[in-house]
C-alpha positions in Angstrom: 0.0 0.0 0.0 1.4 3.3 -1.0 2.5 5.7 1.8 1.8 3.0 4.4 4.3 1.5 6.8 3.3 -1.8 8.2 3.9 -2.3 11.9 5.6 -5.7 11.5 7.7 -7.4 8.9 6.4 -10.9 9.5 3.9 -13.1 11.3 4.6 -16.4 13.0 1.6 -18.5 12.2 0.4 -21.7 13.8 1.3 -24.7 11.6 -2.4 -25.7 11.1 -3.3 -22.2 10.1 -0.3 -22.0 7.7 -1.3 -25.4 6.2 -4.9 -24.3 5.7 -3.9 -21.0 4.1 -1.5 -22.7 1.7 -4.1 -25.4 0.8 -6.6 -22.7 0.0 -4.2 -20.6 -2.0 -3.0 -23.7 -3.9 -6.6 -24.5 -4.8 -7.2 -20.9 -6.0 -4.0 -21.1 -8.1 -5.2 -24.4 -9.7 -8.6 -22.8 -10.4 -6.8 -19.8 -12.1 -4.7 -22.2 -14.2 -8.0 -24.0 -15.2 -9.5 -20.7 -16.3 -6.4 -20.0 -18.4 -6.7 -23.4 -20.0 -10.3 -22.8 -20.7 -9.5 -19.6 -22.5 -6.7 -21.2 -24.5 -9.1 -23.9 -25.6 -11.8 -21.5 -26.5 -14.4 -22.7 -24.0 -17.8 -21.2 -23.8 -17.8 -17.8 -22.1 -20.4 -18.8 -19.5 -18.4 -21.8 -18.4 -15.4 -19.5 -17.9 -17.6 -17.0 -16.0 -18.9 -19.7 -13.7 -15.3 -20.7 -12.9 -14.4 -17.0 -12.3 -17.2 -16.8 -9.8 -15.9 -19.9 -8.0 -12.4 -18.3 -7.8 -13.9 -15.1 -6.4 -15.7 -17.1 -3.7 -12.6 -19.1 -2.9 -10.5 -15.9 -2.6 -13.2 -14.3 -0.4 -13.1 -17.3 1.9 -9.3 -17.0 2.0 -9.5 -13.3 2.8 -11.9 -13.9 5.6 -9.6 -16.5 7.1 -6.6 -14.1 6.9 -8.6 -11.3 8.6 -9.9 -13.6 11.3 -6.4 -14.9 12.0 -4.8 -11.4 12.0 -7.3 -10.1 14.5 -7.0 -13.2 16.8 -3.2 -13.2 16.7 -1.4 -10.0 15.6 -4.0 -7.5 16.7 -4.7 -9.3 20.0 -1.0 -9.6 20.8 -0.3 -6.0 20.0 -3.1 -4.7 22.1 -2.1 -6.9 25.0 1.4 -5.4 24.7 0.1 -1.8 24.6 0.6 -1.2 20.9 -2.7 0.6 20.1 -1.2 1.6 16.6 -2.4 -1.8 15.4 -6.0 -0.5 15.6 -5.2 2.3 13.1 -3.3 -0.1 10.9 -6.3 -2.5 10.8 -8.8 0.3 10.1 -6.7 1.5 7.2 -6.2 -1.9 5.8 -9.9 -2.8 6.1 -10.8 0.5 4.4 -8.6 -0.2 1.4 -9.7 -3.9 1.4 -13.4 -2.9 1.2 -12.6 -0.4 -1.6 -11.0 -3.3 -3.5 -7.5 -1.7 -3.4 -5.8 -4.7 -1.8 
């Protein structure tokens, strides 16, 4: 995000959460490759659009999982340690996210 300095450089994730996130993003990556193949093989537009809707839904689910995990870990930990700047960061990120910038 332009003109925005993140509070942290990294996040240590629980192994189960990391695995779930990677599984979801790998599935999305496969769906995108499938759409590319459909375009290359001149598949019917509506078939491609249905697959695009599935990718959007999968990405939305991934985003919800990321937001949930961020709030339950990073934000919670920062607040417990007196770092209230994390609230402003979250508000800015959610604002951009809801505008479709991220």
